[in-house]
FIMIBA-335376 format. One record per residue (C-alpha): residue number from 0; residue in three letters; x, z, y. Coordinates in pm, 1 decimal, decimal comma. Each point is the difference from the previous one (the first is absolute). Layout:
N
(NUM; ALA; (X; Z; Y)),
...
//
This chain:
463
(0; MET; (-2109,2; -640,2; 1159,2)),
(1; GLU; (-343,6; -21,9; 161,3)),
(2; ALA; (130,6; -113,9; 339,4)),
(3; CYS; (148,4; -310,5; -155,5)),
(4; GLN; (-338,1; -91,1; -143,5)),
(5; GLU; (-145,3; -66,9; 343,7)),
(6; VAL; (92,6; -324,1; 174,9)),
(7; GLY; (63,9; 155,5; 338,9)),
(8; ALA; (214,6; 274,9; -142,6)),
(9; LYS; (188,3; -255,6; -204,1)),
(10; GLU; (92,1; -197,0; 310,9)),
(11; LYS; (115,4; 318,4; 168,3)),
(12; LEU; (226,8; 79,1; -294,1)),
(13; ASP; (143,5; -351,4; 14,5)),
(14; ASP; (73,9; 45,6; 369,9)),
(15; VAL; (206,5; 307,1; -82,6)),
(16; ILE; (221,9; -213,3; -222,5)),
(17; ILE; (54,9; -292,5; 237,3)),
(18; ASN; (-53,0; 153,3; 347,1)),
(19; GLY; (119,6; 306,1; 187,4)),
(20; SER; (275,0; 236,2; -108,7)),
(21; THR; (191,2; -95,2; -314,0)),
(22; TRP; (48,6; 371,1; -64,8)),
(23; GLN; (-378,9; 33,2; -11,5)),
(24; ALA; (-21,4; -289,8; -246,6)),
(25; ILE; (269,9; 157,1; -217,4)),
(26; TRP; (-171,2; 338,9; 6,9)),
(27; HIS; (-334,6; -163,2; -79,0)),
(28; MET; (143,5; -154,6; -317,9)),
(29; ALA; (272,1; 247,9; -94,1)),
(30; TRP; (-167,1; 339,0; -19,6)),
(31; PRO; (-260,1; -106,6; -258,9)),
(32; MET; (276,6; -175,0; -194,9)),
(33; LEU; (212,7; 315,7; 8,9)),
(34; LEU; (-289,2; 206,5; -132,1)),
(35; GLN; (-69,5; -264,0; -262,8)),
(36; MET; (361,1; -2,0; -116,7)),
(37; SER; (3,5; 379,2; 6,5)),
(38; SER; (-296,7; -9,4; -235,1)),
(39; VAL; (191,4; -234,3; -230,6)),
(40; SER; (297,8; 236,7; 21,5)),
(41; ILE; (-211,1; 297,0; -102,2)),
(42; ALA; (-134,1; -189,5; -300,4)),
(43; SER; (352,6; -106,0; -104,1)),
(44; PHE; (134,1; 351,8; 49,2)),
(45; CYS; (-279,3; 139,9; -214,2)),
(46; ASP; (95,6; -238,9; -282,5)),
(47; VAL; (368,8; 97,7; 16,3)),
(48; TRP; (-77,3; 372,1; 26,0)),
(49; ILE; (-232,4; -5,7; -300,0)),
(50; ALA; (253,5; -200,6; -201,7)),
(51; GLY; (298,6; 221,2; 85,8)),
(52; ASN; (-156,1; 345,1; -1,1)),
(53; VAL; (-269,8; -36,5; -264,9)),
(54; LEU; (92,4; -289,0; -228,8)),
(55; GLY; (384,6; 16,3; 7,9)),
(56; SER; (301,9; -210,3; 102,9)),
(57; ASP; (-74,6; -274,5; -256,7)),
(58; ALA; (-341,4; -51,0; 160,2)),
(59; GLN; (163,6; 3,9; 343,2)),
(60; ALA; (242,5; -272,4; -108,3)),
(61; ALA; (-290,0; -200,7; -146,7)),
(62; ILE; (-196,9; 23,5; 324,9)),
(63; GLY; (301,0; -117,5; 202,6)),
(64; LEU; (76,2; -292,7; -229,1)),
(65; CYS; (-359,6; -110,6; -52,3)),
(66; GLY; (-75,1; 26,9; 369,5)),
(67; GLN; (248,6; -282,9; 52,5)),
(68; ILE; (-171,1; -208,2; -268,5)),
(69; TRP; (-341,8; 58,8; 159,9)),
(70; PHE; (127,0; -114,7; 337,5)),
(71; PHE; (172,9; -298,7; -159,8)),
(72; MET; (-333,4; -111,8; -144,5)),
(73; ILE; (-177,6; 20,6; 335,7)),
(74; LEU; (261,1; -206,1; 187,3)),
(75; MET; (-218,3; -311,0; 24,0)),
(76; THR; (-260,0; 215,6; 171,6)),
(77; VAL; (264,9; 110,5; 249,0)),
(78; ALA; (72,5; -367,6; 67,5)),
(79; LEU; (-369,5; -72,5; 40,3)),
(80; SER; (-41,3; 290,8; 241,7)),
(81; ALA; (290,9; -116,3; 214,9)),
(82; GLY; (-149,0; -347,4; 32,9)),
(83; THR; (-346,3; 142,3; 61,9)),
(84; THR; (115,6; 224,6; 284,1)),
(85; ALA; (202,3; -273,6; 170,4)),
(86; LEU; (-273,9; -266,2; -15,5)),
(87; VAL; (-308,8; 211,3; 69,5)),
(88; SER; (164,0; 192,7; 285,6)),
(89; ARG; (126,4; -324,3; 159,3)),
(90; TYR; (-349,8; -154,1; -9,0)),
(91; TRP; (-160,0; 327,4; 107,4)),
(92; GLY; (227,1; 20,8; 303,8)),
(93; ALA; (-78,1; -362,2; 87,5)),
(94; ARG; (-375,0; 75,7; -42,7)),
(95; GLU; (-34,9; -271,4; -267,5)),
(96; MET; (-244,5; 201,4; -209,2)),
(97; ASP; (-103,9; -281,6; -235,2)),
(98; MET; (361,4; -50,1; -106,7)),
(99; ALA; (52,5; 374,9; -36,1)),
(100; GLU; (-303,0; 15,2; -230,4)),
(101; LYS; (127,1; -289,4; -212,5)),
(102; ALA; (338,9; 167,8; -37,6)),
(103; ALA; (-169,9; 326,8; -100,0)),
(104; LYS; (-216,0; -165,1; -267,4)),
(105; GLN; (291,2; -183,4; -156,8)),
(106; SER; (211,9; 316,0; 4,7)),
(107; MET; (-264,8; 199,5; -182,9)),
(108; LEU; (-46,1; -275,8; -256,8)),
(109; PHE; (373,5; -11,7; -66,7)),
(110; GLY; (-9,3; 379,8; -28,4)),
(111; LEU; (-250,3; -23,6; -284,3)),
(112; VAL; (223,3; -244,1; -186,9)),
(113; PHE; (324,3; 188,6; 61,3)),
(114; GLY; (-151,5; 337,3; -89,1)),
(115; ILE; (-123,3; -110,7; -340,8)),
(116; SER; (324,8; -187,3; -70,8)),
(117; SER; (234,0; 285,6; 90,1)),
(118; MET; (-204,4; 253,2; -195,8)),
(119; SER; (3,4; -216,1; -313,8)),
(120; LEU; (367,9; -92,6; 23,5)),
(121; GLY; (101,9; 358,9; 69,4)),
(122; LEU; (-169,7; 127,0; -314,0)),
(123; LEU; (187,9; -261,3; -203,4)),
(124; ILE; (351,7; 59,4; 131,8)),
(125; CYS; (20,2; 362,3; 116,0)),
(126; ARG; (92,8; 159,2; -333,8)),
(127; PRO; (294,2; -230,5; -85,5)),
(128; LEU; (108,6; 9,7; 364,7)),
(129; VAL; (29,7; 380,8; -3,4)),
(130; ALA; (214,1; -22,8; -314,6)),
(131; TRP; (218,2; -274,5; 149,9)),
(132; LEU; (70,4; 216,7; 304,1)),
(133; GLY; (177,0; 255,1; -217,4)),
(134; ALA; (-257,9; 278,7; -15,0)),
(135; SER; (27,4; 253,4; -280,7)),
(136; PRO; (-258,7; -19,8; -282,6)),
(137; GLU; (-181,7; 300,6; 146,6)),
(138; VAL; (-18,7; -159,6; 345,3)),
(139; GLN; (-111,9; -330,5; -153,9)),
(140; GLU; (-292,3; 164,1; -177,8)),
(141; LEU; (-107,5; 196,7; 306,8)),
(142; GLY; (35,2; -312,3; 212,9)),
(143; TRP; (-235,3; -195,0; -227,1)),
(144; GLN; (-255,6; 281,7; -1,0)),
(145; TYR; (3,9; -12,1; 380,4)),
(146; MET; (10,9; -375,9; 55,0)),
(147; ARG; (-271,2; -102,2; -246,0)),
(148; VAL; (-245,3; 180,1; 227,9)),
(149; ASP; (166,2; -40,9; 339,2)),
(150; LEU; (35,0; -378,3; -29,8)),
(151; LEU; (-377,9; -31,0; -20,2)),
(152; SER; (-3,9; 103,3; 366,7)),
(153; GLN; (188,2; -319,2; 95,4)),
(154; PHE; (-322,2; -197,7; 38,5)),
(155; PRO; (-191,7; 237,9; 230,6)),
(156; PHE; (315,9; 87,0; 194,1)),
(157; THR; (58,5; -370,2; 69,0)),
(158; LEU; (-342,3; -26,4; 163,1)),
(159; CYS; (64,2; 320,4; 196,8)),
(160; TRP; (333,2; -137,4; 120,0)),
(161; VAL; (-154,1; -324,9; 123,3)),
(162; SER; (-290,8; 184,0; 163,7)),
(163; HIS; (234,8; 229,9; 189,5)),
(164; SER; (199,7; -301,9; 120,9)),
(165; LEU; (-321,0; -146,9; 140,1)),
(166; TRP; (-87,2; 322,5; 181,7)),
(167; ARG; (344,3; 18,4; 161,3)),
(168; ALA; (-7,3; -368,1; 95,4)),
(169; MET; (-326,1; 68,4; 187,1)),
(170; GLY; (164,9; 287,0; 188,0)),
(171; ASN; (-169,1; 277,3; -198,4)),
(172; ALA; (235,8; 238,9; -177,8)),
(173; ARG; (-253,3; 282,7; -24,0)),
(174; ALA; (-214,8; -141,1; -279,9)),
(175; PRO; (289,7; -30,6; -248,8)),
(176; MET; (121,5; 343,2; 110,7)),
(177; MET; (-332,4; 161,7; -88,0)),
(178; ASN; (-17,5; -187,4; -329,1)),
(179; TRP; (347,9; 113,4; -100,9)),
(180; MET; (-71,6; 361,3; 92,7)),
(181; ILE; (-301,0; -3,5; -232,0)),
(182; MET; (203,9; -166,6; -274,8)),
(183; THR; (278,5; 258,3; 39,8)),
(184; CYS; (-244,0; 287,4; -40,4)),
(185; ILE; (-123,3; -159,1; -321,9)),
(186; ILE; (355,6; -50,1; -131,7)),
(187; CYS; (115,0; 354,7; 74,6)),
(188; VAL; (-307,6; 162,2; -151,8)),
(189; LEU; (6,3; -217,9; -310,8)),
(190; ASP; (376,6; 49,6; -48,4)),
(191; PHE; (-65,1; 368,0; -60,5)),
(192; VAL; (-332,6; -37,9; -179,3)),
(193; LEU; (115,8; -274,9; -237,5)),
(194; CYS; (365,3; 101,2; -51,6)),
(195; VAL; (-25,4; 378,6; -8,9)),
(196; LYS; (-343,1; 158,3; -40,7)),
(197; PRO; (-254,7; -45,5; -138,1)),
(198; PHE; (76,5; -338,0; -161,8)),
(199; ASN; (378,2; 21,7; -67,9)),
(200; PHE; (46,5; -378,0; -19,8)),
(201; GLY; (364,9; 35,1; 101,1)),
(202; ILE; (172,6; -288,3; 175,4)),
(203; SER; (-291,9; -235,7; -76,1)),
(204; GLY; (-209,9; 209,3; 236,2)),
(205; ILE; (218,2; -102,9; 295,6)),
(206; GLY; (-69,7; -367,1; -70,8)),
(207; ALA; (-371,4; 68,1; -42,9)),
(208; ALA; (-12,2; 178,0; 335,8)),
(209; TRP; (133,9; -309,9; 178,1)),
(210; LEU; (-239,8; -227,3; -187,4)),
(211; VAL; (-306,6; 198,8; 104,3)),
(212; ALA; (122,1; 20,9; 360,9)),
(213; ALA; (58,9; -376,7; 15,6)),
(214; ILE; (-351,9; -78,3; -121,4)),
(215; VAL; (-148,8; 229,6; 264,2)),
(216; GLY; (227,1; -160,3; 262,6)),
(217; VAL; (-127,4; -350,7; -76,6)),
(218; ALA; (-360,7; 112,9; 29,0)),
(219; LEU; (64,4; 166,4; 337,1)),
(220; ASN; (186,8; -300,2; 141,7)),
(221; PHE; (-262,0; -253,0; -101,0)),
(222; PHE; (-281,3; 214,9; 136,7)),
(223; GLN; (172,6; 24,9; 339,4)),
(224; LEU; (119,6; -360,5; 21,3)),
(225; ARG; (-357,0; -124,0; -43,4)),
(226; LYS; (-73,4; 133,9; 349,4)),
(227; THR; (277,4; -201,1; 170,3)),
(228; LYS; (53,9; -361,7; 105,0)),
(229; LEU; (188,0; -53,0; -327,4)),
(230; ALA; (-295,7; 106,7; -216,0)),
(231; SER; (-3,8; -326,3; -194,1)),
(232; CYS; (328,6; 89,3; -172,8)),
(233; THR; (-180,9; 271,0; -200,8)),
(234; SER; (-260,2; -236,3; -148,9)),
(235; LEU; (122,4; -88,1; -348,6)),
(236; PRO; (-253,7; -285,5; -52,1)),
(237; LEU; (109,9; -154,7; 330,6)),
(238; LEU; (368,0; 34,9; -89,1)),
(239; PHE; (-42,1; -162,4; -341,0)),
(240; ARG; (-216,6; -276,6; 146,5)),
(241; GLU; (262,4; -79,4; 264,0)),
(242; GLY; (286,5; 18,1; -250,9)),
(243; VAL; (373,7; 5,8; 51,9)),
(244; GLN; (111,9; -247,6; 266,7)),
(245; LYS; (352,7; -133,5; -38,7)),
(246; GLU; (64,3; -20,3; 375,1)),
(247; TRP; (-71,8; 369,3; 52,9)),
(248; PHE; (182,8; 96,9; -316,1)),
(249; VAL; (314,2; -171,1; 129,4)),
(250; ARG; (-32,6; 139,5; 352,7)),
(251; ILE; (-48,9; 358,2; -113,1)),
(252; LEU; (275,2; -3,1; -259,3)),
(253; LYS; (243,2; -189,0; 225,1)),
(254; ILE; (4,4; 317,0; 208,4)),
(255; GLY; (-51,6; 245,2; -282,7)),
(256; ILE; (235,0; -125,8; -272,3)),
(257; PRO; (320,3; 79,1; 195,1)),
(258; SER; (-130,7; 352,8; 58,0)),
(259; CYS; (-80,1; 19,9; -370,0)),
(260; ILE; (349,5; -116,5; -94,9)),
(261; MET; (158,8; 257,1; 228,7)),
(262; ASP; (-211,4; 272,4; -156,9)),
(263; LEU; (93,8; -143,5; -339,2)),
(264; ALA; (365,7; 35,0; 97,7)),
(265; TRP; (-70,0; 362,7; 90,7)),
(266; VAL; (-185,4; 78,7; -322,8)),
(267; GLY; (234,8; -210,4; -213,1)),
(268; GLY; (295,0; 183,3; 149,3)),
(269; CYS; (-165,1; 330,0; -86,9)),
(270; PHE; (-58,7; -121,4; -356,5)),
(271; LEU; (364,2; -94,9; -41,3)),
(272; LEU; (114,7; 337,4; 129,2)),
(273; PHE; (-152,0; 142,0; -318,5)),
(274; LEU; (244,2; -212,5; -200,7)),
(275; ILE; (283,6; 164,5; 193,0)),
(276; PHE; (-155,4; 342,3; -62,2)),
(277; ALA; (-5,9; -81,3; -372,4)),
(278; GLU; (381,7; -15,3; 0,1)),
(279; THR; (37,0; 355,3; 132,2)),
(280; VAL; (42,0; 315,2; -210,0)),
(281; ASN; (-348,1; 136,1; 77,2)),
(282; LYS; (-222,9; -300,3; 58,9)),
(283; THR; (-327,2; 193,9; -13,5)),
(284; ALA; (120,4; 236,5; 274,2)),
(285; CYS; (100,0; -302,9; 210,0)),
(286; GLN; (-341,9; -156,6; -50,2)),
(287; ALA; (-178,8; 323,9; 87,0)),
(288; ALA; (217,1; 50,9; 310,5)),
(289; TRP; (-76,8; -356,4; 106,7)),
(290; ALA; (-371,8; 63,5; -45,9)),
(291; ILE; (23,5; 313,3; 216,0)),
(292; GLY; (222,5; -152,4; 266,5)),
(293; PHE; (-174,6; -334,8; 24,6)),
(294; ARG; (-349,9; 147,3; 3,9)),
(295; LEU; (85,1; 266,4; 258,8)),
(296; GLU; (188,2; -248,8; 219,2)),
(297; GLU; (-304,0; -225,1; -28,6)),
(298; ILE; (-233,9; 284,9; 88,7)),
(299; ILE; (174,5; 149,9; 303,1)),
(300; SER; (183,2; -304,1; 139,0)),
(301; CYS; (-83,8; -343,7; -138,4)),
(302; LEU; (-378,3; 30,6; -3,6)),
(303; PRO; (-19,3; 108,3; 366,8)),
(304; LEU; (236,6; -286,8; 84,2)),
(305; HIS; (-218,9; -242,2; -192,5)),
(306; ALA; (-293,9; 139,3; 196,5)),
(307; ILE; (171,9; -94,1; 325,8)),
(308; SER; (96,4; -337,1; -148,5)),
(309; ALA; (-358,1; -67,5; -110,3)),
(310; ALA; (-123,6; 105,5; 344,1)),
(311; VAL; (230,6; -232,5; 194,4)),
(312; ALA; (-68,6; -307,7; -218,3)),
(313; PRO; (-358,1; -66,4; 122,9)),
(314; ILE; (102,3; 87,2; 357,1)),
(315; VAL; (266,8; -270,5; -15,6)),
(316; GLY; (-235,1; -245,1; -173,6)),
(317; GLN; (-289,7; 45,9; 242,1)),
(318; ASN; (220,4; -21,4; 309,4)),
(319; LEU; (170,6; -316,4; -120,0)),
(320; GLY; (-346,4; -144,7; -65,4)),
(321; ALA; (-104,8; 101,8; 351,8)),
(322; GLY; (307,2; -173,2; 148,0)),
(323; LYS; (188,7; 321,6; 88,8)),
(324; PRO; (335,4; -15,2; -184,1)),
(325; GLU; (179,0; 236,2; 241,8)),
(326; ARG; (-260,5; 268,8; -61,0)),
(327; ALA; (38,1; -52,5; -375,3)),
(328; GLU; (377,7; 47,6; 21,5)),
(329; GLN; (-32,3; 308,1; 219,5)),
(330; ALA; (-229,2; 166,4; -253,6)),
(331; GLY; (260,2; -58,7; -272,0)),
(332; TRP; (276,4; 167,7; 200,0)),
(333; GLN; (-219,0; 295,5; 88,7)),
(334; CYS; (-95,5; 55,1; -363,4)),
(335; THR; (367,0; -17,3; -95,0)),
(336; TRP; (92,8; 277,1; 243,6)),
(337; VAL; (-275,4; 217,3; -144,1)),
(338; GLY; (129,4; -62,0; -352,5)),
(339; LEU; (360,4; 75,9; 95,4)),
(340; GLY; (-91,9; 330,5; 160,9)),
(341; PHE; (-204,6; 99,6; -301,9)),
(342; THR; (264,8; -88,5; -258,9)),
(343; VAL; (282,0; 179,7; 181,3)),
(344; VAL; (-199,4; 320,1; -50,3)),
(345; ILE; (-73,1; -91,6; -363,8)),
(346; ALA; (368,8; -71,2; -65,4)),
(347; LEU; (97,8; 346,2; 124,9)),
(348; VAL; (-274,0; 170,8; -202,1)),
(349; LEU; (99,8; -180,7; -320,8)),
(350; PHE; (371,6; 64,7; 47,3)),
(351; PHE; (-15,8; 370,7; 78,5)),
(352; GLY; (-301,5; 80,4; -219,3)),
(353; ALA; (99,8; -211,0; -300,7)),
(354; GLU; (61,5; 279,3; -249,9)),
(355; THR; (-305,7; 199,3; 101,5)),
(356; ILE; (-224,0; -306,2; -29,6)),
(357; SER; (147,9; -91,5; -339,1)),
(358; LYS; (-62,6; 347,0; -141,6)),
(359; THR; (-368,5; -25,3; 87,7)),
(360; MET; (-28,9; -327,3; -193,3)),
(361; SER; (180,4; 88,9; -324,0)),
(362; SER; (132,1; 293,7; -202,1)),
(363; ASP; (270,2; -203,6; -178,4)),
(364; PRO; (347,7; 81,3; 150,3)),
(365; THR; (135,7; -352,4; -53,2)),
(366; VAL; (-306,8; -161,7; 153,8)),
(367; ILE; (28,5; 238,4; 296,7)),
(368; LEU; (367,3; -96,8; 50,6)),
(369; TYR; (-65,1; -374,3; -17,2)),
(370; SER; (-305,6; 9,2; 226,5)),
(371; THR; (186,5; 216,6; 253,8)),
(372; GLN; (268,5; -268,9; 16,0)),
(373; TYR; (-270,3; -264,1; 45,9)),
(374; PHE; (-158,3; 176,4; 296,5)),
(375; GLN; (334,2; 59,5; 172,3)),
(376; VAL; (135,6; -353,8; -40,7)),
(377; VAL; (-312,5; -215,6; 23,3)),
(378; GLY; (-152,4; 229,6; 262,4)),
(379; LEU; (266,9; -88,5; 255,3)),
(380; SER; (-88,0; -371,3; -27,4)),
(381; GLN; (-363,7; 49,1; 103,5)),
(382; PRO; (37,2; -122,4; 364,0)),
(383; PHE; (126,1; -333,5; -135,8)),
(384; VAL; (-290,9; -10,8; -243,7)),
(385; ALA; (-225,5; 38,9; 304,6)),
(386; LEU; (161,7; -302,6; 164,2)),
(387; PHE; (-65,5; -245,0; -280,2)),
(388; ILE; (-343,1; 129,0; -103,4)),
(389; ILE; (-147,3; -5,3; 351,9)),
(390; LEU; (168,3; -314,2; 133,1)),
(391; PHE; (-73,8; -196,2; -315,9)),
(392; GLY; (-361,4; 119,0; 33,2)),
(393; ALA; (-15,0; -141,8; 352,0)),
(394; MET; (146,4; -331,1; -119,9)),
(395; GLN; (-248,5; -5,4; -287,6)),
(396; GLY; (-285,5; 35,6; 248,0)),
(397; ALA; (129,1; -318,4; 162,1)),
(398; GLY; (13,8; -175,6; -336,8)),
(399; TYR; (382,3; -6,0; 10,9)),
(400; THR; (88,3; 112,2; -351,7)),
(401; ALA; (257,9; -242,2; -145,2)),
(402; TRP; (308,3; 136,5; 179,6)),
(403; PRO; (-79,4; 366,2; -82,5)),
(404; MET; (-36,7; -110,4; -362,2)),
(405; TRP; (350,0; -148,0; -18,8)),
(406; VAL; (176,8; 293,9; 161,9)),
(407; GLY; (-207,9; 236,1; -213,2)),
(408; ILE; (116,7; -173,5; -317,9)),
(409; PHE; (360,9; 16,8; 117,8)),
(410; SER; (-9,7; 368,2; 93,6)),
(411; LEU; (-221,9; 137,4; -277,2)),
(412; ILE; (138,7; -202,9; -290,8)),
(413; PHE; (339,9; -154,3; 70,2)),
(414; LEU; (133,8; 290,4; 205,7)),
(415; ARG; (-181,6; 309,3; -130,0)),
(416; LEU; (26,2; -55,5; -374,7)),
(417; PRO; (366,5; -104,6; -36,9)),
(418; LEU; (105,9; 277,2; 236,4)),
(419; SER; (-207,4; 257,1; -190,6)),
(420; TRP; (138,0; -117,4; -333,1)),
(421; PHE; (361,2; 4,7; 121,7)),
(422; LEU; (-22,6; 345,8; 156,5)),
(423; THR; (-186,8; 150,1; -296,8)),
(424; GLY; (236,2; -140,2; -261,1)),
(425; ARG; (332,1; 47,1; 176,3)),
(426; VAL; (-27,0; 258,8; 276,9)),
(427; TYR; (-278,5; 249,2; -77,5)),
(428; ASP; (-127,0; 171,0; -314,5)),
(429; GLY; (-379,1; -6,2; 11,4)),
(430; PRO; (-233,4; -182,4; 238,0)),
(431; MET; (187,8; 70,8; 325,7)),
(432; GLY; (131,5; -357,7; 2,7)),
(433; CYS; (-358,1; -128,4; -6,6)),
(434; TRP; (-96,5; 226,3; 288,2)),
(435; MET; (297,9; -133,8; 201,1)),
(436; GLY; (-95,0; -359,6; -79,2)),
(437; ILE; (-359,4; 57,6; 111,1)),
(438; ALA; (110,2; 153,0; 330,7)),
(439; ALA; (259,2; -269,3; 77,9)),
(440; SER; (-239,5; -289,0; -65,4)),
(441; SER; (-264,0; 163,1; 222,0)),
(442; VAL; (249,0; 20,7; 287,6)),
(443; VAL; (89,6; -368,9; -32,2)),
(444; LEU; (-363,1; -112,2; -24,2)),
(445; GLY; (-101,3; 208,8; 301,7)),
(446; LEU; (272,7; -149,4; 219,0)),
(447; LEU; (-89,8; -355,5; -105,9)),
(448; ALA; (-368,2; 60,6; 82,3)),
(449; LEU; (93,9; 132,8; 344,1)),
(450; TRP; (208,7; -308,5; 77,7)),
(451; ARG; (-262,3; -250,1; -116,6)),
(452; TYR; (-290,5; 158,3; 183,9)),
(453; LYS; (202,7; -2,4; 320,8)),
(454; THR; (43,9; -380,1; -20,1)),
(455; GLY; (-378,6; -51,4; 35,7)),
(456; VAL; (-13,4; -300,8; -234,6)),
(457; TRP; (-284,4; 162,9; -195,1)),
(458; LYS; (-235,9; -53,0; 298,2)),
(459; LEU; (13,3; -378,0; -44,3)),
(460; VAL; (-132,7; -25,8; -356,8)),
(461; LYS; (-325,0; -189,5; -67,9)),
(462; VAL; (-244,0; 139,1; -258,5)),
//
């Protein structure tokens, strides 16, 4: 965003975050994030549509399963981004620009290390991991064809992720929005060109589309960041000369690791659901229905909620840095009300339109039945999903991540999985028990997040 590249305009943007109406600050951060997440949703939808309507249900199951593996491999980047946002936004709000720049440089350096590591490790473990999760031989082969290309995007996506965290910490959500819109256009065009005509690469083409988009995204981010006060974080010689500093490594990951572990609980729980699916009569249909349900829930509900969560985090961080904790708390409540209103509508749409939506995503009758059940059961839990995603995002902006981690582990692992297993094995035939377990754990986690945020203890944490 050009306005953020001028010092005077930058100060004005900062004033929006820490002065005046909190609704204005929320709008300033949220609408670009919503458009950004919508772009991500379109790219994800394009992948699922191509897999289900062109490549078949086996490819759809492979995309759903391997998508979890891809996210699992980028979890350390998620941790890094959480720490980056909390530290840089706190220093930015306090107008300690030298410290903000140091945090940015160390974050980018860690991003280089984590990106290469996750890409290499993913290529080593993804094939046996797909087999261990109970996929059929056909799904295993398609999954490997997809992942051997898609995992190469881990490195550039890590740098994109860190760059976008820096933009948001500065109070600029428009630059990452524009970058993601360009990347989405590339993904959608290449999905068709590489998977269908003229190249007919099949499922490998979907992975290649994301790889090309990620490389373009890194180039765009670095070009724009060089015109900001954090320009030094894009200089590779400077980063390598400065080297990794233990103090910053500990500070960033002290905030980020709990967020990473909570996301690991989420992804790990999703992995283990596939073991429950493997015990059902039609495991491939269960896997395909999960891919449809999870991706569409992510597209129309979770990604917009994560947009609001990502928007409120730097608002909370900057206002705590500026010595305005009451304003930080108020912004969190206002974002929560927005999320609740939005998800009530989504819950009704998913419940009453479940069968129609499912028929547009698959032609397999069993997959349609299972995904219809998913939308009706999990759809009704969406307001509670809004509670924990948005309120945990606000707490993350304050650097308060340990407590959300523990309740996340409890709800997503020790409540969701045993309940899903019990209901699937003893009450329901098919994946309905899993859908019930997912919904119940979301309700519990949402109520716990609401209670903890109301106590205000998160405002007292030191970063």
